[in-house]
Structure formats: structure tokens, C-alpha cells
Backbone as CSV, one residue per row, in Angstrom:
resi,resn,N_x,N_y,N_z,CA_x,CA_y,CA_z,C_x,C_y,C_z
1,UNK,6.022,13.149,58.004,6.283,14.533,58.474,5.811,15.659,57.872
2,UNK,5.729,15.572,56.507,5.162,16.603,55.580,3.634,16.810,55.723
3,UNK,2.977,15.455,56.031,1.727,15.618,56.228,1.247,16.476,57.556
4,UNK,2.108,15.959,58.570,1.845,16.406,59.836,2.008,17.910,59.802
5,UNK,3.033,18.336,59.163,3.251,20.105,58.858,2.242,20.455,58.251
6,UNK,1.685,19.997,57.283,0.504,20.543,56.357,-0.629,20.698,57.308
7,UNK,-0.980,19.621,58.115,-2.079,19.403,58.784,-1.973,20.707,59.909
8,UNK,-0.838,21.041,60.525,-0.640,22.058,61.499,-0.777,23.191,60.741
9,UNK,-0.204,23.574,59.552,-0.249,24.571,58.832,-1.801,25.163,58.427
10,UNK,-2.417,23.947,57.939,-4.057,24.203,57.798,-4.709,24.350,58.903
11,UNK,-4.482,23.750,60.057,-5.310,24.193,61.383,-4.865,25.661,61.896
12,UNK,-3.620,26.069,61.654,-3.233,27.310,62.077,-3.995,28.374,61.157
13,UNK,-4.055,28.196,59.864,-4.925,28.923,59.082,-6.117,29.215,59.337
14,UNK,-6.946,28.074,59.631,-8.183,27.836,59.882,-8.594,28.718,61.343
15,UNK,-7.874,28.397,62.171,-8.012,29.046,63.659,-7.368,30.526,63.650
16,UNK,-6.892,31.058,62.871,-6.376,32.368,62.730,-7.560,33.192,61.850
17,UNK,-8.329,32.778,61.043,-9.296,33.385,60.345,-10.875,33.268,61.140
18,UNK,-10.750,31.941,61.823,-12.181,31.761,62.404,-12.525,32.964,63.611
19,UNK,-13.859,33.171,63.669,-14.408,34.006,64.567,-14.981,33.240,65.359
20,UNK,-14.476,33.103,66.849,-15.329,32.521,67.761,-16.431,33.490,68.539
21,UNK,-17.436,32.858,68.461,-18.541,33.845,69.005,-18.785,33.187,70.504
22,UNK,-18.525,34.379,71.476,-18.950,34.039,73.007,-20.045,34.895,73.244
23,UNK,-21.437,34.514,72.870,-22.659,35.178,72.804,-22.813,35.843,74.352
24,UNK,-22.594,37.429,74.148,-22.868,38.093,75.448,-21.572,38.410,76.115
25,UNK,-20.596,37.685,75.921,-19.278,37.557,76.867,-18.449,38.740,76.457
26,UNK,-18.058,39.679,77.013,-17.394,40.799,76.876,-16.008,40.705,77.704
27,UNK,-14.585,40.384,77.029,-13.660,39.960,77.763,-12.852,41.077,77.630
28,UNK,-13.136,42.473,77.150,-12.115,43.406,76.946,-12.265,44.633,78.175
29,UNK,-13.532,44.753,78.760,-13.394,45.757,79.454,-13.612,47.281,78.805
30,UNK,-13.104,47.950,79.549,-13.316,49.418,78.907,-12.268,50.167,78.651
31,UNK,-12.259,51.323,77.868,-10.934,51.941,77.469,-10.885,52.303,76.059
32,UNK,-9.882,52.806,75.424,-9.905,53.443,74.224,-10.159,52.291,72.929
33,UNK,-10.144,51.155,73.061,-10.370,50.229,72.147,-11.883,49.943,72.118
34,UNK,-12.626,50.078,73.365,-13.992,50.099,73.448,-14.634,51.133,72.773
35,UNK,-14.052,52.332,73.014,-14.454,53.558,72.476,-14.518,53.545,71.035
36,UNK,-13.357,53.042,70.510,-13.140,52.933,68.764,-13.838,51.841,68.117
37,UNK,-13.901,50.826,68.797,-14.491,49.705,68.068,-16.134,49.456,68.437
38,UNK,-16.580,49.976,69.699,-17.688,49.742,70.300,-17.788,48.364,70.968
39,UNK,-18.862,47.980,71.575,-19.217,47.172,72.554,-19.579,45.635,72.189
40,UNK,-19.896,45.657,70.847,-20.529,44.558,70.166,-19.818,43.782,69.234
41,UNK,-18.583,43.627,69.885,-17.566,42.707,68.996,-17.466,41.580,69.822
42,UNK,-17.725,40.338,68.813,-17.721,38.802,69.632,-16.765,38.147,69.064
43,UNK,-16.008,38.383,68.107,-14.823,37.462,67.626,-13.675,37.286,68.611
44,UNK,-12.960,36.400,68.503,-11.792,36.436,69.410,-10.518,37.272,69.070
45,UNK,-10.616,37.468,67.645,-9.627,38.406,67.363,-10.014,39.877,67.492
46,UNK,-11.136,40.097,67.175,-11.476,41.705,67.657,-11.424,41.759,69.011
47,UNK,-11.923,40.757,70.050,-11.962,41.164,71.393,-10.407,41.165,71.961
48,UNK,-9.412,40.372,71.360,-8.118,40.547,71.637,-7.573,42.164,71.318
49,UNK,-7.776,42.411,70.172,-7.139,43.697,69.515,-7.719,44.705,70.498
50,UNK,-9.183,44.751,70.845,-9.642,45.848,71.715,-9.148,45.624,73.102
51,UNK,-8.782,44.452,73.666,-8.081,44.490,75.008,-6.748,44.904,75.054
52,UNK,-5.997,44.837,73.902,-4.688,45.274,73.687,-4.632,46.811,73.663
53,UNK,-5.666,47.488,73.177,-5.897,48.775,73.058,-6.296,49.424,74.398
54,UNK,-7.044,48.581,75.088,-7.768,49.205,76.199,-6.850,49.093,77.404
55,UNK,-5.629,48.241,77.208,-4.585,48.015,78.315,-3.967,49.162,78.675
56,UNK,-3.657,50.093,77.619,-2.890,51.316,78.045,-3.895,52.417,78.397
57,UNK,-5.026,52.458,78.287,-5.962,53.409,78.768,-6.908,53.086,79.637
58,UNK,-6.989,51.779,80.287,-8.242,51.290,81.079,-7.717,52.380,82.780
59,UNK,-6.698,52.275,83.041,-6.178,52.928,84.418,-6.548,54.325,84.286
60,UNK,-6.273,55.021,83.517,-6.966,56.502,83.095,-8.274,56.274,83.314
61,UNK,-9.141,55.713,82.312,-10.394,55.618,82.315,-11.159,55.192,83.464
62,UNK,-10.671,54.291,84.149,-11.252,53.848,85.477,-11.323,54.870,86.462
63,UNK,-9.913,55.544,86.578,-9.821,56.908,87.500,-10.738,57.855,87.385
64,UNK,-10.853,58.417,86.224,-11.527,59.469,85.725,-13.098,59.363,85.247
65,UNK,-13.455,57.794,85.187,-14.737,57.497,84.742,-15.059,58.095,83.212
66,UNK,-13.926,57.896,82.340,-14.259,58.360,80.874,-13.685,56.963,80.337
67,UNK,-13.775,57.038,78.941,-13.438,55.839,78.046,-14.573,54.719,78.261
68,UNK,-15.537,54.698,78.322,-16.439,53.632,78.475,-16.402,53.050,80.041
69,UNK,-15.522,53.672,80.827,-15.278,53.018,82.097,-16.142,53.918,83.100
70,UNK,-16.383,53.013,84.259,-16.996,53.609,85.133,-16.119,53.775,86.500
71,UNK,-16.107,55.104,87.095,-15.082,55.102,88.101,-15.719,54.740,89.580
72,UNK,-14.873,54.367,90.529,-15.393,53.895,91.616,-16.145,55.016,92.201
73,UNK,-17.233,54.545,92.999,-17.939,55.740,93.757,-18.054,55.469,95.390
74,UNK,-17.715,54.210,95.783,-17.978,53.972,97.046,-16.492,54.499,97.847
75,UNK,-16.422,55.025,98.907,-15.410,55.062,99.643,-14.326,53.964,99.893
76,UNK,-15.057,52.678,99.965,-14.056,51.704,100.268,-12.974,51.343,99.112
77,UNK,-13.129,51.947,98.028,-12.259,51.836,97.056,-10.919,52.899,97.147
78,UNK,-11.226,53.742,98.162,-10.000,54.804,98.409,-8.934,54.148,99.298
79,UNK,-7.786,54.022,98.736,-6.816,53.213,99.218,-6.218,54.135,100.549
80,UNK,-6.005,55.437,100.393,-5.565,56.180,101.529,-6.526,56.042,102.642
81,UNK,-7.680,55.932,102.387,-8.760,56.086,103.461,-8.685,54.663,104.238
82,UNK,-8.589,53.605,103.321,-8.687,52.266,103.923,-7.345,52.169,104.545
83,UNK,-5.952,52.737,104.206,-5.045,52.459,105.135,-5.037,53.255,106.467
84,UNK,-5.450,54.436,106.266,-5.813,55.506,107.576,-6.619,54.818,108.651
85,UNK,-7.709,54.190,108.093,-8.666,53.489,109.220,-8.047,52.212,109.618
86,UNK,-7.260,51.653,108.725,-6.748,50.429,109.204,-5.709,50.560,110.370
87,UNK,-4.827,51.706,110.089,-3.872,51.984,111.071,-4.205,52.653,112.286
88,UNK,-5.284,53.132,112.218,-5.815,54.020,113.515,-7.167,53.857,113.911
89,UNK,-7.570,52.431,114.078,-8.986,52.156,114.461,-9.234,52.847,115.867
90,UNK,-8.513,52.320,116.721,-8.367,53.007,118.173,-8.646,54.594,118.221
91,UNK,-7.596,54.982,117.814,-7.766,56.536,117.725,-8.987,57.081,117.056
92,UNK,-9.271,56.489,116.093,-10.714,57.031,115.332,-11.756,56.811,116.227
93,UNK,-11.707,55.715,116.790,-13.058,55.125,117.500,-13.277,56.178,118.788
94,UNK,-12.299,56.668,119.433,-12.093,57.610,120.427,-12.430,59.036,120.104
95,UNK,-12.005,59.460,118.801,-12.513,60.712,118.354,-14.074,60.878,117.910
96,UNK,-14.456,59.810,116.961,-15.749,59.406,116.863,-16.702,59.563,118.186
97,UNK,-16.236,58.790,118.999,-16.902,58.844,120.517,-16.982,60.368,121.103
98,UNK,-16.028,61.056,120.876,-16.048,62.414,121.335,-16.725,63.390,120.602
99,UNK,-16.814,63.000,119.333,-17.284,63.879,118.086,-16.483,65.243,117.736
100,UNK,-14.947,64.924,117.970,-14.105,65.896,117.689,-12.817,65.130,117.565
101,UNK,-11.740,65.942,117.077,-10.258,65.083,117.125,-9.680,65.273,115.755
102,UNK,-8.403,64.883,115.852,-7.349,65.124,114.945,-7.654,63.952,113.827
103,UNK,-7.994,62.755,114.474,-8.217,61.488,113.620,-9.490,61.830,112.781
104,UNK,-10.606,62.295,113.602,-11.657,62.572,112.956,-11.557,63.525,111.913
105,UNK,-10.969,64.479,112.079,-10.379,65.578,110.940,-10.007,65.049,109.815
106,UNK,-8.833,64.141,110.035,-8.184,63.367,108.911,-9.063,62.439,108.003
107,UNK,-10.073,61.872,108.780,-11.071,61.016,108.148,-11.928,61.981,107.227
108,UNK,-12.387,63.117,107.646,-13.234,64.112,106.977,-12.449,64.638,105.650
109,UNK,-10.970,64.992,105.902,-10.553,65.315,104.767,-10.071,64.351,103.556
110,UNK,-9.961,62.940,104.127,-9.806,61.688,103.138,-11.243,61.464,102.348
111,UNK,-12.300,61.523,103.053,-13.585,61.520,102.861,-14.125,62.719,101.647
112,UNK,-13.233,63.735,101.742,-13.378,64.895,101.190,-15.065,65.700,101.425
113,UNK,-15.143,65.964,103.013,-16.221,66.340,103.284,-15.720,68.015,103.398
114,UNK,-16.714,68.747,102.851,-16.418,70.125,102.916,-16.233,70.830,104.387
115,UNK,-15.436,71.565,104.465,-15.306,72.263,106.059,-16.791,72.615,106.532
116,UNK,-17.559,72.981,105.780,-18.836,73.781,106.347,-19.688,72.717,106.646
117,UNK,-19.563,71.354,106.135,-20.402,70.313,106.682,-19.750,69.580,107.727
118,UNK,-18.577,69.690,107.997,-17.827,68.903,109.071,-18.430,68.630,110.464
119,UNK,-18.878,69.798,111.153,-19.704,69.884,112.253,-20.628,68.413,112.365
120,UNK,-21.696,68.811,111.046,-22.747,67.962,111.054,-22.138,66.559,111.005
121,UNK,-21.025,66.359,110.021,-20.417,65.018,109.951,-20.108,64.462,110.981
122,UNK,-19.397,65.135,111.773,-18.868,64.591,113.212,-19.878,64.370,114.077
123,UNK,-21.004,65.174,114.159,-22.131,64.848,114.991,-22.823,63.444,114.574
124,UNK,-23.042,63.442,113.232,-23.640,62.247,112.430,-23.027,61.042,112.955
125,UNK,-21.501,60.889,112.741,-20.772,59.799,113.272,-20.808,59.700,114.831
126,UNK,-21.016,60.591,115.605,-20.794,60.501,117.145,-22.066,59.798,117.366
127,UNK,-23.266,60.256,116.984,-24.673,59.551,117.279,-24.755,58.107,116.948
128,UNK,-23.955,57.816,115.990,-24.104,56.236,115.237,-22.953,55.641,115.742
129,UNK,-22.337,55.843,116.848,-20.904,55.317,117.199,-21.053,53.856,117.008
130,UNK,-22.253,53.338,117.699,-22.562,51.763,117.871,-22.824,51.058,116.590
131,UNK,-23.448,52.160,115.735,-23.566,51.295,114.190,-22.225,50.988,113.523
132,UNK,-21.146,52.181,113.894,-20.028,52.204,113.150,-19.134,51.163,113.761
133,UNK,-18.906,51.107,114.857,-18.024,50.059,115.633,-18.964,49.052,116.189
134,UNK,-19.650,48.187,115.568,-20.620,47.322,115.834,-20.120,46.141,116.594
135,UNK,-18.781,46.157,116.869,-18.531,45.040,117.727,-17.173,44.832,118.071
136,UNK,-16.692,44.371,119.045,-15.265,44.499,119.278,-14.309,43.792,118.174
137,UNK,-14.738,42.854,117.354,-14.059,42.429,116.216,-14.277,43.066,114.943
138,UNK,-14.867,44.270,114.947,-15.066,44.775,113.644,-13.853,45.170,112.948
139,UNK,-13.773,45.055,111.537,-12.480,45.180,111.034,-12.692,46.719,110.199
140,UNK,-11.262,47.043,109.756,-11.309,48.633,109.030,-12.417,48.528,108.168
141,UNK,-12.506,47.485,107.205,-13.232,47.471,106.223,-14.856,47.832,106.617
142,UNK,-15.222,47.099,107.283,-16.364,46.976,108.228,-16.608,48.455,108.561
143,UNK,-15.766,49.101,109.442,-15.846,50.469,109.792,-16.226,51.549,108.631
144,UNK,-15.314,51.230,107.672,-15.521,52.053,106.301,-17.004,52.173,105.682
145,UNK,-17.460,50.783,105.690,-18.558,50.598,104.984,-19.841,50.879,106.024
146,UNK,-19.518,51.081,107.464,-20.716,51.414,108.262,-20.574,52.912,108.230
147,UNK,-19.277,53.549,108.103,-19.536,54.974,108.111,-20.136,55.602,106.832
148,UNK,-19.920,54.759,105.811,-20.750,55.248,104.348,-22.158,55.053,104.521
149,UNK,-22.521,53.921,105.051,-24.019,53.834,105.244,-24.558,54.977,106.298
150,UNK,-23.870,55.278,107.223,-24.305,56.249,108.326,-24.421,57.720,107.363
151,UNK,-23.422,57.919,106.991,-23.281,59.136,106.066,-24.461,59.220,104.807
152,UNK,-24.826,58.327,104.253,-25.615,58.142,103.323,-27.341,58.127,103.716
153,UNK,-27.267,57.753,104.935,-28.780,57.703,105.611,-29.172,59.165,106.104
């Protein structure tokens, strides 16, 4: 029994001080820990500590694009927009086809289109209706992606 305990204790000591190298693998993401310790930490212990520090700061970093994090640039990541389009597919299709309407205005607000640019935005969507609503089985995510490509073109 004493030998087993000694073996377990010796293994614990070895593993607690060993540094496991995962060449190029970054398990800790972005946040405060990454900013403080940099991005070249390959040991298990350092990656664990950085991940712990990042845990409290990642949400802020991802939202604002700070703390070595990248913010979402695509409109598909906008939860309010996703929910709005999902809940109003038919009404939005009608407004886009007309080139005006309450649902189209709400879409412009959620996409942060300036009031000066809205008439052009509405016209662009109207003239590309068949691209946006490409089939009868189109999903709200498809519609959002299609709107994004029409706006960017």
C-alpha cells in the first residue's frame, strides 16, 4: 500500500511540473490572460491559467473587439436580427417586394442602416428580391445571408 501511495505521489509531482507541448495549439482563446501572457504559451499549466483569466473577460472582448479578440462582423451574428427575420419572413418578403413598409424599416434599423441611406437600401433589396428569397423553402438564415451579399455587392 505504501509503494502504491509513493508511486501515485511521484506521478502527481511529475505531472504537476511537466510542461506538455501542443505545437501550435492554442486552447485559451482571447481575453485578459492572452494580453498579459502573450500568445506563445504552449505548456498545459500556462494555457490553463490563461484560459482561467480569459474566462471573465472574453465576453467583453468578443463584443467590443478588444483584449486580443475579434468582434463579429457579419450580420448573421446579430441575434435580434435573426429573431426578427425568423418571426417575420412573410411580412418582410412583402415589404421587400414593395420596396417599403414597417418590416423593411425595422430591418434597416436592426442592420444599422443610416436614415440617409435607407431609400437606396430599400431599392437595392427590392430589385434583388429573387436573390434574397431564392426559393419557397428558404430559411431565415439564408435570407439574412442573401441580404448581406446583396448589400455588399
